[in-house]
TORKOL-4160 file (C-alpha; in steps of 0.2 Angstrom, whole numbers, padded with zeros to 4 digits, m for minus):
352
<pt num="1" X="m0207" Y="m0126" Z="0332"/>
<pt num="2" X="m0211" Y="m0122" Z="0314"/>
<pt num="3" X="m0199" Y="m0114" Z="0302"/>
<pt num="4" X="m0202" Y="m0096" Z="0297"/>
<pt num="5" X="m0210" Y="m0093" Z="0280"/>
<pt num="6" X="m0196" Y="m0088" Z="0268"/>
<pt num="7" X="m0207" Y="m0085" Z="0252"/>
<pt num="8" X="m0205" Y="m0092" Z="0235"/>
<pt num="9" X="m0188" Y="m0094" Z="0227"/>
<pt num="10" X="m0188" Y="m0084" Z="0211"/>
<pt num="11" X="m0186" Y="m0093" Z="0194"/>
<pt num="12" X="m0168" Y="m0095" Z="0190"/>
<pt num="13" X="m0160" Y="m0091" Z="0174"/>
<pt num="14" X="m0156" Y="m0110" Z="0172"/>
<pt num="15" X="m0174" Y="m0114" Z="0174"/>
<pt num="16" X="m0179" Y="m0101" Z="0161"/>
<pt num="17" X="m0167" Y="m0108" Z="0149"/>
<pt num="18" X="m0173" Y="m0126" Z="0152"/>
<pt num="19" X="m0191" Y="m0120" Z="0149"/>
<pt num="20" X="m0186" Y="m0112" Z="0133"/>
<pt num="21" X="m0176" Y="m0127" Z="0127"/>
<pt num="22" X="m0190" Y="m0139" Z="0131"/>
<pt num="23" X="m0203" Y="m0128" Z="0121"/>
<pt num="24" X="m0191" Y="m0127" Z="0106"/>
<pt num="25" X="m0189" Y="m0146" Z="0106"/>
<pt num="26" X="m0208" Y="m0149" Z="0108"/>
<pt num="27" X="m0211" Y="m0138" Z="0093"/>
<pt num="28" X="m0196" Y="m0145" Z="0083"/>
<pt num="29" X="m0189" Y="m0127" Z="0080"/>
<pt num="30" X="m0172" Y="m0120" Z="0082"/>
<pt num="31" X="m0179" Y="m0103" Z="0087"/>
<pt num="32" X="m0183" Y="m0099" Z="0105"/>
<pt num="33" X="m0201" Y="m0095" Z="0107"/>
<pt num="34" X="m0209" Y="m0080" Z="0116"/>
<pt num="35" X="m0215" Y="m0086" Z="0133"/>
<pt num="36" X="m0231" Y="m0077" Z="0137"/>
<pt num="37" X="m0235" Y="m0073" Z="0155"/>
<pt num="38" X="m0253" Y="m0079" Z="0155"/>
<pt num="39" X="m0266" Y="m0090" Z="0147"/>
<pt num="40" X="m0264" Y="m0094" Z="0128"/>
<pt num="41" X="m0278" Y="m0082" Z="0123"/>
<pt num="42" X="m0266" Y="m0068" Z="0127"/>
<pt num="43" X="m0253" Y="m0074" Z="0115"/>
<pt num="44" X="m0266" Y="m0076" Z="0101"/>
<pt num="45" X="m0272" Y="m0059" Z="0104"/>
<pt num="46" X="m0254" Y="m0052" Z="0104"/>
<pt num="47" X="m0251" Y="m0060" Z="0087"/>
<pt num="48" X="m0267" Y="m0052" Z="0080"/>
<pt num="49" X="m0262" Y="m0035" Z="0087"/>
<pt num="50" X="m0244" Y="m0037" Z="0080"/>
<pt num="51" X="m0248" Y="m0042" Z="0062"/>
<pt num="52" X="m0264" Y="m0032" Z="0058"/>
<pt num="53" X="m0263" Y="m0015" Z="0050"/>
<pt num="54" X="m0272" Y="m0004" Z="0038"/>
<pt num="55" X="m0267" Y="m0009" Z="0020"/>
<pt num="56" X="m0264" Y="m0027" Z="0025"/>
<pt num="57" X="m0276" Y="m0041" Z="0019"/>
<pt num="58" X="m0277" Y="m0057" Z="0029"/>
<pt num="59" X="m0286" Y="m0073" Z="0025"/>
<pt num="60" X="m0294" Y="m0080" Z="0041"/>
<pt num="61" X="m0301" Y="m0097" Z="0042"/>
<pt num="62" X="m0316" Y="m0099" Z="0053"/>
<pt num="63" X="m0322" Y="m0116" Z="0058"/>
<pt num="64" X="m0326" Y="m0112" Z="0076"/>
<pt num="65" X="m0328" Y="m0098" Z="0088"/>
<pt num="66" X="m0310" Y="m0094" Z="0091"/>
<pt num="67" X="m0307" Y="m0091" Z="0072"/>
<pt num="68" X="m0321" Y="m0079" Z="0073"/>
<pt num="69" X="m0313" Y="m0070" Z="0087"/>
<pt num="70" X="m0296" Y="m0069" Z="0079"/>
<pt num="71" X="m0304" Y="m0061" Z="0064"/>
<pt num="72" X="m0312" Y="m0047" Z="0075"/>
<pt num="73" X="m0295" Y="m0044" Z="0083"/>
<pt num="74" X="m0287" Y="m0042" Z="0065"/>
<pt num="75" X="m0301" Y="m0030" Z="0060"/>
<pt num="76" X="m0298" Y="m0020" Z="0076"/>
<pt num="77" X="m0280" Y="m0017" Z="0070"/>
<pt num="78" X="m0286" Y="m0011" Z="0054"/>
<pt num="79" X="m0283" Y="m0026" Z="0043"/>
<pt num="80" X="m0294" Y="m0031" Z="0029"/>
<pt num="81" X="m0300" Y="m0048" Z="0034"/>
<pt num="82" X="m0306" Y="m0061" Z="0021"/>
<pt num="83" X="m0316" Y="m0074" Z="0030"/>
<pt num="84" X="m0316" Y="m0092" Z="0024"/>
<pt num="85" X="m0330" Y="m0099" Z="0034"/>
<pt num="86" X="m0338" Y="m0116" Z="0034"/>
<pt num="87" X="m0352" Y="m0124" Z="0046"/>
<pt num="88" X="m0345" Y="m0128" Z="0063"/>
<pt num="89" X="m0348" Y="m0147" Z="0060"/>
<pt num="90" X="m0335" Y="m0146" Z="0046"/>
<pt num="91" X="m0317" Y="m0141" Z="0043"/>
<pt num="92" X="m0310" Y="m0130" Z="0029"/>
<pt num="93" X="m0306" Y="m0138" Z="0013"/>
<pt num="94" X="m0288" Y="m0133" Z="0008"/>
<pt num="95" X="m0294" Y="m0129" Z="m0009"/>
<pt num="96" X="m0306" Y="m0115" Z="m0002"/>
<pt num="97" X="m0291" Y="m0107" Z="0006"/>
<pt num="98" X="m0281" Y="m0108" Z="m0010"/>
<pt num="99" X="m0295" Y="m0100" Z="m0020"/>
<pt num="100" X="m0296" Y="m0086" Z="m0007"/>
<pt num="101" X="m0278" Y="m0083" Z="m0009"/>
<pt num="102" X="m0278" Y="m0082" Z="m0028"/>
<pt num="103" X="m0293" Y="m0070" Z="m0027"/>
<pt num="104" X="m0288" Y="m0058" Z="m0014"/>
<pt num="105" X="m0269" Y="m0058" Z="m0014"/>
<pt num="106" X="m0267" Y="m0057" Z="0005"/>
<pt num="107" X="m0251" Y="m0055" Z="0015"/>
<pt num="108" X="m0255" Y="m0068" Z="0028"/>
<pt num="109" X="m0266" Y="m0083" Z="0032"/>
<pt num="110" X="m0273" Y="m0088" Z="0049"/>
<pt num="111" X="m0282" Y="m0103" Z="0055"/>
<pt num="112" X="m0285" Y="m0114" Z="0071"/>
<pt num="113" X="m0277" Y="m0131" Z="0069"/>
<pt num="114" X="m0288" Y="m0141" Z="0081"/>
<pt num="115" X="m0305" Y="m0135" Z="0087"/>
<pt num="116" X="m0309" Y="m0142" Z="0104"/>
<pt num="117" X="m0325" Y="m0133" Z="0104"/>
<pt num="118" X="m0331" Y="m0142" Z="0088"/>
<pt num="119" X="m0321" Y="m0157" Z="0088"/>
<pt num="120" X="m0314" Y="m0154" Z="0071"/>
<pt num="121" X="m0296" Y="m0153" Z="0065"/>
<pt num="122" X="m0291" Y="m0142" Z="0050"/>
<pt num="123" X="m0278" Y="m0148" Z="0037"/>
<pt num="124" X="m0264" Y="m0138" Z="0044"/>
<pt num="125" X="m0250" Y="m0144" Z="0034"/>
<pt num="126" X="m0259" Y="m0142" Z="0018"/>
<pt num="127" X="m0264" Y="m0124" Z="0022"/>
<pt num="128" X="m0247" Y="m0120" Z="0027"/>
<pt num="129" X="m0240" Y="m0128" Z="0011"/>
<pt num="130" X="m0252" Y="m0118" Z="0000"/>
<pt num="131" X="m0248" Y="m0101" Z="0009"/>
<pt num="132" X="m0229" Y="m0104" Z="0008"/>
<pt num="133" X="m0230" Y="m0107" Z="m0011"/>
<pt num="134" X="m0237" Y="m0089" Z="m0012"/>
<pt num="135" X="m0224" Y="m0083" Z="0000"/>
<pt num="136" X="m0237" Y="m0078" Z="0013"/>
<pt num="137" X="m0235" Y="m0077" Z="0032"/>
<pt num="138" X="m0244" Y="m0091" Z="0041"/>
<pt num="139" X="m0253" Y="m0090" Z="0058"/>
<pt num="140" X="m0258" Y="m0106" Z="0067"/>
<pt num="141" X="m0268" Y="m0106" Z="0083"/>
<pt num="142" X="m0261" Y="m0123" Z="0090"/>
<pt num="143" X="m0266" Y="m0120" Z="0108"/>
<pt num="144" X="m0276" Y="m0136" Z="0108"/>
<pt num="145" X="m0267" Y="m0146" Z="0095"/>
<pt num="146" X="m0249" Y="m0146" Z="0102"/>
<pt num="147" X="m0246" Y="m0163" Z="0110"/>
<pt num="148" X="m0261" Y="m0171" Z="0102"/>
<pt num="149" X="m0256" Y="m0168" Z="0084"/>
<pt num="150" X="m0240" Y="m0166" Z="0074"/>
<pt num="151" X="m0233" Y="m0149" Z="0074"/>
<pt num="152" X="m0215" Y="m0148" Z="0067"/>
<pt num="153" X="m0214" Y="m0129" Z="0066"/>
<pt num="154" X="m0198" Y="m0128" Z="0056"/>
<pt num="155" X="m0201" Y="m0142" Z="0044"/>
<pt num="156" X="m0218" Y="m0135" Z="0040"/>
<pt num="157" X="m0212" Y="m0117" Z="0039"/>
<pt num="158" X="m0226" Y="m0109" Z="0050"/>
<pt num="159" X="m0222" Y="m0092" Z="0055"/>
<pt num="160" X="m0233" Y="m0089" Z="0071"/>
<pt num="161" X="m0239" Y="m0103" Z="0082"/>
<pt num="162" X="m0248" Y="m0100" Z="0098"/>
<pt num="163" X="m0248" Y="m0114" Z="0110"/>
<pt num="164" X="m0255" Y="m0118" Z="0127"/>
<pt num="165" X="m0251" Y="m0131" Z="0140"/>
<pt num="166" X="m0268" Y="m0135" Z="0148"/>
<pt num="167" X="m0275" Y="m0147" Z="0135"/>
<pt num="168" X="m0264" Y="m0161" Z="0128"/>
<pt num="169" X="m0249" Y="m0156" Z="0137"/>
<pt num="170" X="m0258" Y="m0158" Z="0154"/>
<pt num="171" X="m0249" Y="m0143" Z="0161"/>
<pt num="172" X="m0254" Y="m0126" Z="0169"/>
<pt num="173" X="m0265" Y="m0113" Z="0160"/>
<pt num="174" X="m0256" Y="m0098" Z="0167"/>
<pt num="175" X="m0242" Y="m0098" Z="0155"/>
<pt num="176" X="m0241" Y="m0101" Z="0136"/>
<pt num="177" X="m0229" Y="m0097" Z="0121"/>
<pt num="178" X="m0229" Y="m0091" Z="0104"/>
<pt num="179" X="m0216" Y="m0097" Z="0091"/>
<pt num="180" X="m0211" Y="m0084" Z="0079"/>
<pt num="181" X="m0200" Y="m0088" Z="0063"/>
<pt num="182" X="m0187" Y="m0075" Z="0057"/>
<pt num="183" X="m0199" Y="m0071" Z="0043"/>
<pt num="184" X="m0212" Y="m0068" Z="0057"/>
<pt num="185" X="m0201" Y="m0056" Z="0066"/>
<pt num="186" X="m0198" Y="m0046" Z="0050"/>
<pt num="187" X="m0217" Y="m0045" Z="0047"/>
<pt num="188" X="m0219" Y="m0039" Z="0065"/>
<pt num="189" X="m0205" Y="m0026" Z="0064"/>
<pt num="190" X="m0211" Y="m0019" Z="0047"/>
<pt num="191" X="m0228" Y="m0015" Z="0055"/>
<pt num="192" X="m0229" Y="0003" Z="0062"/>
<pt num="193" X="m0245" Y="m0001" Z="0071"/>
<pt num="194" X="m0238" Y="m0016" Z="0081"/>
<pt num="195" X="m0240" Y="m0013" Z="0099"/>
<pt num="196" X="m0225" Y="m0007" Z="0110"/>
<pt num="197" X="m0224" Y="m0005" Z="0129"/>
<pt num="198" X="m0240" Y="m0016" Z="0130"/>
<pt num="199" X="m0245" Y="m0033" Z="0137"/>
<pt num="200" X="m0250" Y="m0036" Z="0118"/>
<pt num="201" X="m0232" Y="m0033" Z="0112"/>
<pt num="202" X="m0223" Y="m0048" Z="0105"/>
<pt num="203" X="m0209" Y="m0036" Z="0100"/>
<pt num="204" X="m0206" Y="m0031" Z="0118"/>
<pt num="205" X="m0204" Y="m0050" Z="0122"/>
<pt num="206" X="m0192" Y="m0055" Z="0108"/>
<pt num="207" X="m0179" Y="m0067" Z="0114"/>
<pt num="208" X="m0161" Y="m0064" Z="0112"/>
<pt num="209" X="m0152" Y="m0070" Z="0097"/>
<pt num="210" X="m0149" Y="m0089" Z="0093"/>
<pt num="211" X="m0138" Y="m0097" Z="0106"/>
<pt num="212" X="m0137" Y="m0081" Z="0117"/>
<pt num="213" X="m0142" Y="m0084" Z="0135"/>
<pt num="214" X="m0154" Y="m0071" Z="0143"/>
<pt num="215" X="m0146" Y="m0058" Z="0154"/>
<pt num="216" X="m0160" Y="m0061" Z="0167"/>
<pt num="217" X="m0176" Y="m0069" Z="0168"/>
<pt num="218" X="m0190" Y="m0058" Z="0162"/>
<pt num="219" X="m0199" Y="m0051" Z="0178"/>
<pt num="220" X="m0216" Y="m0054" Z="0171"/>
<pt num="221" X="m0214" Y="m0073" Z="0170"/>
<pt num="222" X="m0225" Y="m0082" Z="0183"/>
<pt num="223" X="m0214" Y="m0093" Z="0193"/>
<pt num="224" X="m0225" Y="m0107" Z="0199"/>
<pt num="225" X="m0233" Y="m0109" Z="0182"/>
<pt num="226" X="m0216" Y="m0109" Z="0174"/>
<pt num="227" X="m0210" Y="m0123" Z="0185"/>
<pt num="228" X="m0226" Y="m0132" Z="0182"/>
<pt num="229" X="m0224" Y="m0131" Z="0164"/>
<pt num="230" X="m0206" Y="m0137" Z="0165"/>
<pt num="231" X="m0213" Y="m0153" Z="0174"/>
<pt num="232" X="m0227" Y="m0155" Z="0161"/>
<pt num="233" X="m0214" Y="m0154" Z="0147"/>
<pt num="234" X="m0202" Y="m0165" Z="0155"/>
<pt num="235" X="m0216" Y="m0178" Z="0157"/>
<pt num="236" X="m0220" Y="m0177" Z="0139"/>
<pt num="237" X="m0202" Y="m0180" Z="0134"/>
<pt num="238" X="m0201" Y="m0195" Z="0146"/>
<pt num="239" X="m0216" Y="m0203" Z="0138"/>
<pt num="240" X="m0211" Y="m0197" Z="0121"/>
<pt num="241" X="m0221" Y="m0184" Z="0110"/>
<pt num="242" X="m0225" Y="m0197" Z="0097"/>
<pt num="243" X="m0232" Y="m0209" Z="0110"/>
<pt num="244" X="m0242" Y="m0194" Z="0118"/>
<pt num="245" X="m0250" Y="m0191" Z="0101"/>
<pt num="246" X="m0254" Y="m0209" Z="0098"/>
<pt num="247" X="m0262" Y="m0210" Z="0115"/>
<pt num="248" X="m0273" Y="m0195" Z="0110"/>
<pt num="249" X="m0277" Y="m0204" Z="0093"/>
<pt num="250" X="m0282" Y="m0220" Z="0103"/>
<pt num="251" X="m0293" Y="m0210" Z="0115"/>
<pt num="252" X="m0302" Y="m0201" Z="0100"/>
<pt num="253" X="m0305" Y="m0218" Z="0091"/>
<pt num="254" X="m0311" Y="m0226" Z="0106"/>
<pt num="255" X="m0323" Y="m0212" Z="0111"/>
<pt num="256" X="m0331" Y="m0213" Z="0093"/>
<pt num="257" X="m0333" Y="m0232" Z="0095"/>
<pt num="258" X="m0342" Y="m0229" Z="0112"/>
<pt num="259" X="m0354" Y="m0216" Z="0107"/>
<pt num="260" X="m0359" Y="m0225" Z="0091"/>
<pt num="261" X="m0362" Y="m0241" Z="0102"/>
<pt num="262" X="m0375" Y="m0230" Z="0111"/>
<pt num="263" X="m0383" Y="m0225" Z="0095"/>
<pt num="264" X="m0376" Y="m0208" Z="0094"/>
<pt num="265" X="m0366" Y="m0199" Z="0080"/>
<pt num="266" X="m0351" Y="m0188" Z="0080"/>
<pt num="267" X="m0355" Y="m0169" Z="0077"/>
<pt num="268" X="m0341" Y="m0168" Z="0064"/>
<pt num="269" X="m0347" Y="m0175" Z="0047"/>
<pt num="270" X="m0331" Y="m0182" Z="0040"/>
<pt num="271" X="m0322" Y="m0195" Z="0050"/>
<pt num="272" X="m0306" Y="m0190" Z="0042"/>
<pt num="273" X="m0307" Y="m0173" Z="0051"/>
<pt num="274" X="m0310" Y="m0178" Z="0069"/>
<pt num="275" X="m0299" Y="m0169" Z="0082"/>
<pt num="276" X="m0289" Y="m0180" Z="0093"/>
<pt num="277" X="m0292" Y="m0169" Z="0108"/>
<pt num="278" X="m0311" Y="m0170" Z="0109"/>
<pt num="279" X="m0325" Y="m0180" Z="0103"/>
<pt num="280" X="m0341" Y="m0170" Z="0100"/>
<pt num="281" X="m0357" Y="m0179" Z="0100"/>
<pt num="282" X="m0373" Y="m0173" Z="0090"/>
<pt num="283" X="m0387" Y="m0172" Z="0102"/>
<pt num="284" X="m0402" Y="m0165" Z="0091"/>
<pt num="285" X="m0418" Y="m0173" Z="0098"/>
<pt num="286" X="m0410" Y="m0181" Z="0113"/>
<pt num="287" X="m0416" Y="m0169" Z="0127"/>
<pt num="288" X="m0409" Y="m0181" Z="0140"/>
<pt num="289" X="m0392" Y="m0175" Z="0134"/>
<pt num="290" X="m0395" Y="m0157" Z="0136"/>
<pt num="291" X="m0384" Y="m0154" Z="0151"/>
<pt num="292" X="m0380" Y="m0137" Z="0159"/>
<pt num="293" X="m0363" Y="m0140" Z="0166"/>
<pt num="294" X="m0348" Y="m0153" Z="0164"/>
<pt num="295" X="m0350" Y="m0170" Z="0171"/>
<pt num="296" X="m0332" Y="m0177" Z="0173"/>
<pt num="297" X="m0325" Y="m0174" Z="0156"/>
<pt num="298" X="m0342" Y="m0173" Z="0147"/>
<pt num="299" X="m0346" Y="m0155" Z="0144"/>
<pt num="300" X="m0360" Y="m0146" Z="0135"/>
<pt num="301" X="m0357" Y="m0136" Z="0119"/>
<pt num="302" X="m0350" Y="m0118" Z="0121"/>
<pt num="303" X="m0360" Y="m0103" Z="0115"/>
<pt num="304" X="m0370" Y="m0105" Z="0100"/>
<pt num="305" X="m0366" Y="m0124" Z="0101"/>
<pt num="306" X="m0375" Y="m0126" Z="0117"/>
<pt num="307" X="m0389" Y="m0139" Z="0115"/>
<pt num="308" X="m0382" Y="m0145" Z="0099"/>
<pt num="309" X="m0368" Y="m0156" Z="0105"/>
<pt num="310" X="m0359" Y="m0163" Z="0119"/>
<pt num="311" X="m0340" Y="m0163" Z="0121"/>
<pt num="312" X="m0329" Y="m0178" Z="0128"/>
<pt num="313" X="m0313" Y="m0169" Z="0133"/>
<pt num="314" X="m0301" Y="m0183" Z="0132"/>
<pt num="315" X="m0285" Y="m0173" Z="0132"/>
<pt num="316" X="m0270" Y="m0173" Z="0143"/>
<pt num="317" X="m0271" Y="m0185" Z="0158"/>
<pt num="318" X="m0289" Y="m0189" Z="0152"/>
<pt num="319" X="m0282" Y="m0196" Z="0135"/>
<pt num="320" X="m0283" Y="m0213" Z="0143"/>
<pt num="321" X="m0294" Y="m0229" Z="0143"/>
<pt num="322" X="m0301" Y="m0225" Z="0160"/>
<pt num="323" X="m0305" Y="m0207" Z="0155"/>
<pt num="324" X="m0315" Y="m0213" Z="0139"/>
<pt num="325" X="m0323" Y="m0227" Z="0148"/>
<pt num="326" X="m0330" Y="m0215" Z="0162"/>
<pt num="327" X="m0336" Y="m0203" Z="0149"/>
<pt num="328" X="m0345" Y="m0215" Z="0138"/>
<pt num="329" X="m0353" Y="m0223" Z="0154"/>
<pt num="330" X="m0359" Y="m0205" Z="0159"/>
<pt num="331" X="m0367" Y="m0202" Z="0142"/>
<pt num="332" X="m0375" Y="m0220" Z="0144"/>
<pt num="333" X="m0382" Y="m0215" Z="0161"/>
<pt num="334" X="m0389" Y="m0199" Z="0154"/>
<pt num="335" X="m0398" Y="m0209" Z="0141"/>
<pt num="336" X="m0404" Y="m0222" Z="0154"/>
<pt num="337" X="m0395" Y="m0235" Z="0144"/>
<pt num="338" X="m0384" Y="m0249" Z="0151"/>
<pt num="339" X="m0366" Y="m0244" Z="0148"/>
<pt num="340" X="m0358" Y="m0261" Z="0147"/>
<pt num="341" X="m0359" Y="m0264" Z="0128"/>
<pt num="342" X="m0353" Y="m0246" Z="0124"/>
<pt num="343" X="m0338" Y="m0248" Z="0136"/>
<pt num="344" X="m0333" Y="m0264" Z="0128"/>
<pt num="345" X="m0333" Y="m0256" Z="0111"/>
<pt num="346" X="m0321" Y="m0243" Z="0119"/>
<pt num="347" X="m0310" Y="m0257" Z="0125"/>
<pt num="348" X="m0309" Y="m0266" Z="0109"/>
<pt num="349" X="m0304" Y="m0251" Z="0099"/>
<pt num="350" X="m0291" Y="m0245" Z="0113"/>
<pt num="351" X="m0283" Y="m0262" Z="0112"/>
<pt num="352" X="m0280" Y="m0262" Z="0093"/>
C-alpha cells in the first residue's frame, strides 16, 4: 500500500543560512547577498529600479542586448543615461568608459561582465577600478560570468553584482542573487524613488546585519530551487571554483580551435576578449549555418544577431571535452564537412 502524500518539506532556516554562506563564498564577499525569488533578470531589473532616479546620471556600457535593456530600465526610473556603446562583435575599451566618466560626472557605472549572446567579455576589473577611482557606484551584470570568470566582489570593490545559476554554475534558473556592498545599500537608501513593497524592491529583501541569523526563512524563497542551488554550489566547492573557471577556459579555447579547423571565424574580433561561456561563430555567407532552433548546445543568434552568428553554449556541465566535440561535429555536419580533423583540433587544445 502506497504511503499518503505528505507534501514538500519547507526550507529550513539552516538550509537558508547554508545557501547564503555558499553564495558569499562563491563571490568572495563577507556581506550576505540578497536572494532573489526568481530568474536573474528579476534581480537585474530590481537593481535598475533601485538606483535610478531623476537627477542621477549613470554611465551604462552597451556591448549586447542586455546592456541596452538595463539602460531602458534606468531611463524608466528617471535617470539620465549616458550610453557607451560599441558594435556587438567588440567589447568596450576601458578608456572609453574613463572618458565618459570624465565628461559626464556620473554617480554610477553599469555594465555586463560576460555577454553570452555575443561571446564577448568586458574588462570588468579595469572598469571597476576606474569607477572606484572616481568614487562611483559600480553595477555588474555577472549572471553569465559567475563560475566562468573571476569575480572577487570585495577585492574589486563592486557595489552591485547580479548573478544567476543556470549558466556556468550548472544550477536552477528559478532563483538568483544580488550582492550589495555597504556603499550600495546607502545608495539605495538615499533614493526616494527606490521601490518599496514591490517585487522590484531590494530594500525589502535586505538581509539582517553581519553575523545575525535570520529570524525566519523569507516566505517568497522557492524551496525546490533553493535546494537545487545548494546542491549546485556544493558541487562547485567540491570541484573548486578555480578549477571550474579553468574548465570553462579550456572549453572556450577548444571550441575556437574546432571552428577554425572548419574554416570558420569567431564573431568577436579580438581573441583577448572571448567569453569563456560561449563561443560565437561568424556565419555571414554560410547559408547552411542559418538554423532556426538549437541543436544540442549549438544555438542561433538572438534578436538582431539572428542569421549573423551561431553560439556554442559550452557552460556549466557542457564545459567539457565531449560537449565541445559534439558541438563542433554538429557544425561540421551543417557544413557537410567531415568532422574528424576539427574534433582532433579540439582534443589537442583541450589536452594542453
